[in-house]
A tleap script that builds the chain and sets N, CA, C and O, in Angstrom:
source leaprc.protein.ff14SB
mol = sequence {
  NMET ILE GLU LEU SER GLY LEU ASN VAL ALA
  GLY LEU TYR LEU CYS LEU LYS ASP ASN GLU
  ALA VAL LEU ASP LYS ARG MET ARG GLU LEU
  THR GLU ASP ILE GLU ALA TYR LEU TYR ASP
  ARG LEU SER ILE GLU GLU MET GLU GLU ILE
  SER LYS LEU TYR LYS ALA GLU ASP GLN GLU
  LEU GLU ALA LYS CILE
}
set mol.1.N position { -55.966 -12.531 76.315 }
set mol.1.CA position { -54.780 -13.370 76.278 }
set mol.1.C position { -54.868 -14.398 77.404 }
set mol.1.O position { -55.245 -14.077 78.530 }
set mol.2.N position { -54.521 -15.605 77.085 }
set mol.2.CA position { -54.487 -16.684 78.068 }
set mol.2.C position { -53.039 -16.964 78.421 }
set mol.2.O position { -52.185 -17.052 77.538 }
set mol.3.N position { -52.763 -17.102 79.695 }
set mol.3.CA position { -51.422 -17.465 80.123 }
set mol.3.C position { -51.434 -18.915 80.600 }
set mol.3.O position { -52.258 -19.307 81.426 }
set mol.4.N position { -50.519 -19.689 80.071 }
set mol.4.CA position { -50.378 -21.083 80.461 }
set mol.4.C position { -49.002 -21.276 81.085 }
set mol.4.O position { -48.040 -20.597 80.726 }
set mol.5.N position { -48.928 -22.191 82.002 }
set mol.5.CA position { -47.628 -22.517 82.578 }
set mol.5.C position { -47.644 -23.961 83.055 }
set mol.5.O position { -48.683 -24.620 83.099 }
set mol.6.N position { -46.466 -24.420 83.407 }
set mol.6.CA position { -46.325 -25.744 84.002 }
set mol.6.C position { -46.907 -26.872 83.180 }
set mol.6.O position { -46.724 -26.956 81.965 }
set mol.7.N position { -47.608 -27.725 83.877 }
set mol.7.CA position { -48.146 -28.918 83.248 }
set mol.7.C position { -49.210 -28.604 82.200 }
set mol.7.O position { -49.468 -29.428 81.324 }
set mol.8.N position { -49.829 -27.429 82.275 }
set mol.8.CA position { -50.798 -27.043 81.242 }
set mol.8.C position { -50.117 -26.892 79.887 }
set mol.8.O position { -50.680 -27.277 78.862 }
set mol.9.N position { -48.915 -26.337 79.879 }
set mol.9.CA position { -48.154 -26.198 78.633 }
set mol.9.C position { -47.798 -27.583 78.097 }
set mol.9.O position { -47.953 -27.856 76.907 }
set mol.10.N position { -47.323 -28.444 78.979 }
set mol.10.CA position { -46.959 -29.803 78.569 }
set mol.10.C position { -48.176 -30.539 78.020 }
set mol.10.O position { -48.074 -31.222 77.000 }
set mol.11.N position { -49.312 -30.412 78.675 }
set mol.11.CA position { -50.531 -31.079 78.222 }
set mol.11.C position { -50.991 -30.586 76.864 }
set mol.11.O position { -51.379 -31.379 76.006 }
set mol.12.N position { -50.947 -29.276 76.669 }
set mol.12.CA position { -51.333 -28.718 75.372 }
set mol.12.C position { -50.389 -29.203 74.280 }
set mol.12.O position { -50.827 -29.581 73.193 }
set mol.13.N position { -49.109 -29.191 74.571 }
set mol.13.CA position { -48.114 -29.668 73.600 }
set mol.13.C position { -48.380 -31.128 73.228 }
set mol.13.O position { -48.373 -31.480 72.048 }
set mol.14.N position { -48.610 -31.962 74.214 }
set mol.14.CA position { -48.857 -33.384 73.950 }
set mol.14.C position { -50.128 -33.584 73.125 }
set mol.14.O position { -50.166 -34.425 72.227 }
set mol.15.N position { -51.141 -32.825 73.428 }
set mol.15.CA position { -52.392 -32.918 72.666 }
set mol.15.C position { -52.166 -32.529 71.215 }
set mol.15.O position { -52.632 -33.210 70.302 }
set mol.16.N position { -51.450 -31.433 71.006 }
set mol.16.CA position { -51.168 -30.998 69.644 }
set mol.16.C position { -50.303 -32.009 68.905 }
set mol.16.O position { -50.582 -32.328 67.749 }
set mol.17.N position { -49.256 -32.521 69.552 }
set mol.17.CA position { -48.371 -33.507 68.905 }
set mol.17.C position { -49.136 -34.774 68.538 }
set mol.17.O position { -48.906 -35.350 67.475 }
set mol.18.N position { -50.040 -35.211 69.406 }
set mol.18.CA position { -50.816 -36.423 69.140 }
set mol.18.C position { -51.754 -36.266 67.949 }
set mol.18.O position { -52.154 -37.252 67.330 }
set mol.19.N position { -52.100 -35.022 67.634 }
set mol.19.CA position { -53.041 -34.757 66.544 }
set mol.19.C position { -52.406 -33.981 65.402 }
set mol.19.O position { -53.104 -33.347 64.611 }
set mol.20.N position { -51.090 -34.031 65.316 }
set mol.20.CA position { -50.336 -33.246 64.348 }
set mol.20.C position { -50.799 -33.449 62.901 }
set mol.20.O position { -50.780 -32.512 62.104 }
set mol.21.N position { -51.202 -34.642 62.575 }
set mol.21.CA position { -51.591 -34.959 61.195 }
set mol.21.C position { -52.816 -34.178 60.728 }
set mol.21.O position { -52.998 -33.975 59.527 }
set mol.22.N position { -53.647 -33.743 61.654 }
set mol.22.CA position { -54.879 -33.044 61.270 }
set mol.22.C position { -54.827 -31.546 61.570 }
set mol.22.O position { -55.826 -30.849 61.388 }
set mol.23.N position { -53.695 -31.048 62.020 }
set mol.23.CA position { -53.592 -29.634 62.368 }
set mol.23.C position { -53.445 -28.764 61.129 }
set mol.23.O position { -52.827 -29.161 60.142 }
set mol.24.N position { -54.026 -27.569 61.200 }
set mol.24.CA position { -53.809 -26.613 60.126 }
set mol.24.C position { -52.462 -25.908 60.344 }
set mol.24.O position { -51.766 -26.166 61.326 }
set mol.25.N position { -52.114 -25.028 59.423 }
set mol.25.CA position { -50.799 -24.386 59.458 }
set mol.25.C position { -50.563 -23.626 60.767 }
set mol.25.O position { -49.484 -23.725 61.350 }
set mol.26.N position { -51.544 -22.882 61.224 }
set mol.26.CA position { -51.389 -22.107 62.462 }
set mol.26.C position { -51.151 -23.008 63.661 }
set mol.26.O position { -50.319 -22.701 64.514 }
set mol.27.N position { -51.863 -24.100 63.730 }
set mol.27.CA position { -51.711 -25.004 64.871 }
set mol.27.C position { -50.376 -25.755 64.818 }
set mol.27.O position { -49.790 -26.055 65.858 }
set mol.28.N position { -49.897 -26.057 63.607 }
set mol.28.CA position { -48.566 -26.672 63.474 }
set mol.28.C position { -47.494 -25.697 63.937 }
set mol.28.O position { -46.538 -26.088 64.607 }
set mol.29.N position { -47.656 -24.421 63.576 }
set mol.29.CA position { -46.698 -23.405 64.015 }
set mol.29.C position { -46.738 -23.235 65.527 }
set mol.29.O position { -45.695 -23.073 66.162 }
set mol.30.N position { -47.923 -23.269 66.102 }
set mol.30.CA position { -48.049 -23.191 67.555 }
set mol.30.C position { -47.353 -24.375 68.217 }
set mol.30.O position { -46.662 -24.216 69.223 }
set mol.31.N position { -47.538 -25.553 67.651 }
set mol.31.CA position { -46.879 -26.753 68.180 }
set mol.31.C position { -45.364 -26.577 68.150 }
set mol.31.O position { -44.680 -26.907 69.118 }
set mol.32.N position { -44.844 -26.062 67.050 }
set mol.32.CA position { -43.402 -25.829 66.935 }
set mol.32.C position { -42.924 -24.785 67.943 }
set mol.32.O position { -41.850 -24.935 68.526 }
set mol.33.N position { -43.705 -23.740 68.151 }
set mol.33.CA position { -43.340 -22.710 69.135 }
set mol.33.C position { -43.307 -23.273 70.554 }
set mol.33.O position { -42.390 -22.985 71.324 }
set mol.34.N position { -44.304 -24.070 70.887 }
set mol.34.CA position { -44.336 -24.678 72.225 }
set mol.34.C position { -43.175 -25.649 72.376 }
set mol.34.O position { -42.547 -25.700 73.434 }
set mol.35.N position { -42.885 -26.413 71.343 }
set mol.35.CA position { -41.775 -27.353 71.395 }
set mol.35.C position { -40.453 -26.621 71.634 }
set mol.35.O position { -39.641 -27.062 72.448 }
set mol.36.N position { -40.231 -25.518 70.939 }
set mol.36.CA position { -39.013 -24.731 71.133 }
set mol.36.C position { -38.947 -24.193 72.558 }
set mol.36.O position { -37.888 -24.209 73.185 }
set mol.37.N position { -40.074 -23.719 73.064 }
set mol.37.CA position { -40.159 -23.218 74.441 }
set mol.37.C position { -39.773 -24.320 75.429 }
set mol.37.O position { -39.002 -24.085 76.360 }
set mol.38.N position { -40.307 -25.506 75.223 }
set mol.38.CA position { -40.018 -26.625 76.126 }
set mol.38.C position { -38.558 -27.060 76.036 }
set mol.38.O position { -37.934 -27.349 77.057 }
set mol.39.N position { -38.013 -27.108 74.829 }
set mol.39.CA position { -36.604 -27.487 74.679 }
set mol.39.C position { -35.669 -26.476 75.338 }
set mol.39.O position { -34.564 -26.831 75.747 }
set mol.40.N position { -36.103 -25.225 75.443 }
set mol.40.CA position { -35.297 -24.216 76.134 }
set mol.40.C position { -35.263 -24.454 77.643 }
set mol.40.O position { -34.316 -24.043 78.314 }
set mol.41.N position { -36.274 -25.105 78.171 }
set mol.41.CA position { -36.418 -25.260 79.608 }
set mol.41.C position { -36.141 -26.663 80.143 }
set mol.41.O position { -35.847 -26.840 81.325 }
set mol.42.N position { -36.238 -27.654 79.261 }
set mol.42.CA position { -36.107 -29.042 79.693 }
set mol.42.C position { -34.904 -29.698 79.029 }
set mol.42.O position { -34.432 -29.251 77.984 }
set mol.43.N position { -34.426 -30.751 79.646 }
set mol.43.CA position { -33.346 -31.527 79.051 }
set mol.43.C position { -33.914 -32.410 77.930 }
set mol.43.O position { -35.125 -32.603 77.822 }
set mol.44.N position { -33.034 -32.922 77.130 }
set mol.44.CA position { -33.458 -33.832 76.060 }
set mol.44.C position { -34.149 -35.050 76.665 }
set mol.44.O position { -35.160 -35.521 76.142 }
set mol.45.N position { -33.608 -35.551 77.752 }
set mol.45.CA position { -34.202 -36.718 78.419 }
set mol.45.C position { -35.612 -36.410 78.900 }
set mol.45.O position { -36.517 -37.234 78.764 }
set mol.46.N position { -35.792 -35.221 79.461 }
set mol.46.CA position { -37.126 -34.843 79.929 }
set mol.46.C position { -38.093 -34.710 78.756 }
set mol.46.O position { -39.259 -35.088 78.870 }
set mol.47.N position { -37.622 -34.178 77.637 }
set mol.47.CA position { -38.487 -34.069 76.465 }
set mol.47.C position { -38.870 -35.442 75.936 }
set mol.47.O position { -40.000 -35.647 75.491 }
set mol.48.N position { -37.939 -36.379 75.982 }
set mol.48.CA position { -38.244 -37.736 75.529 }
set mol.48.C position { -39.252 -38.423 76.442 }
set mol.48.O position { -39.977 -39.318 76.008 }
set mol.49.N position { -39.299 -38.009 77.700 }
set mol.49.CA position { -40.187 -38.615 78.691 }
set mol.49.C position { -41.351 -37.701 79.081 }
set mol.49.O position { -42.029 -37.956 80.076 }
set mol.50.N position { -41.583 -36.650 78.310 }
set mol.50.CA position { -42.559 -35.644 78.722 }
set mol.50.C position { -43.954 -36.227 78.936 }
set mol.50.O position { -44.675 -35.791 79.833 }
set mol.51.N position { -44.329 -37.183 78.140 }
set mol.51.CA position { -45.647 -37.796 78.303 }
set mol.51.C position { -45.758 -38.498 79.657 }
set mol.51.O position { -46.755 -38.330 80.360 }
set mol.52.N position { -44.763 -39.266 80.020 }
set mol.52.CA position { -44.768 -39.963 81.311 }
set mol.52.C position { -44.735 -38.970 82.468 }
set mol.52.O position { -45.451 -39.132 83.456 }
set mol.53.N position { -43.891 -37.934 82.337 }
set mol.53.CA position { -43.789 -36.927 83.394 }
set mol.53.C position { -45.100 -36.170 83.554 }
set mol.53.O position { -45.509 -35.854 84.672 }
set mol.54.N position { -45.750 -35.882 82.447 }
set mol.54.CA position { -47.038 -35.191 82.489 }
set mol.54.C position { -48.084 -36.055 83.188 }
set mol.54.O position { -48.804 -35.582 84.068 }
set mol.55.N position { -48.162 -37.298 82.799 }
set mol.55.CA position { -49.150 -38.203 83.393 }
set mol.55.C position { -48.918 -38.404 84.885 }
set mol.55.O position { -49.866 -38.596 85.646 }
set mol.56.N position { -47.655 -38.359 85.300 }
set mol.56.CA position { -47.311 -38.519 86.709 }
set mol.56.C position { -47.456 -37.211 87.490 }
set mol.56.O position { -47.219 -37.176 88.698 }
set mol.57.N position { -47.843 -36.142 86.802 }
set mol.57.CA position { -47.957 -34.814 87.407 }
set mol.57.C position { -46.671 -34.443 88.144 }
set mol.57.O position { -46.693 -33.965 89.278 }
set mol.58.N position { -45.554 -34.680 87.461 }
set mol.58.CA position { -44.222 -34.456 88.014 }
set mol.58.C position { -44.045 -32.985 88.418 }
set mol.58.O position { -44.151 -32.087 87.582 }
set mol.59.N position { -43.779 -32.758 89.684 }
set mol.59.CA position { -43.652 -31.399 90.200 }
set mol.59.C position { -42.375 -30.712 89.738 }
set mol.59.O position { -42.341 -29.486 89.630 }
set mol.60.N position { -41.332 -31.472 89.466 }
set mol.60.CA position { -40.104 -30.888 88.926 }
set mol.60.C position { -40.362 -30.344 87.517 }
set mol.60.O position { -39.894 -29.260 87.166 }
set mol.61.N position { -41.106 -31.104 86.722 }
set mol.61.CA position { -41.485 -30.638 85.393 }
set mol.61.C position { -42.341 -29.379 85.517 }
set mol.61.O position { -42.135 -28.406 84.791 }
set mol.62.N position { -43.289 -29.405 86.429 }
set mol.62.CA position { -44.166 -28.244 86.668 }
set mol.62.C position { -43.340 -26.993 86.953 }
set mol.62.O position { -43.626 -25.926 86.409 }
set mol.63.N position { -42.345 -27.113 87.778 }
set mol.63.CA position { -41.522 -25.963 88.177 }
set mol.63.C position { -40.645 -25.443 87.039 }
set mol.63.O position { -40.394 -24.242 86.947 }
set mol.64.N position { -40.186 -26.333 86.185 }
set mol.64.CA position { -39.280 -25.920 85.098 }
set mol.64.C position { -39.996 -25.200 83.970 }
set mol.64.O position { -39.415 -24.357 83.287 }
set mol.65.N position { -41.257 -25.538 83.782 }
set mol.65.CA position { -42.004 -24.939 82.686 }
set mol.65.C position { -42.622 -23.684 83.236 }
set mol.65.O position { -43.318 -22.971 82.514 }
savepdb mol mol.pdb
quit
């Protein structure tokens, strides 16, 4: 089992979302699970800006995830 946290979760989510059109069923479900996890921890505004926050290596985002 691999444990991911912080910006690693955000990065994986962004990678999956960027390639959603080519994902198989399992990977789409994983994307949805990660998205639900992130929405539980982040505000709507943070989710809308997650790409920018990830690229900036935002420490507040890191701590919330």
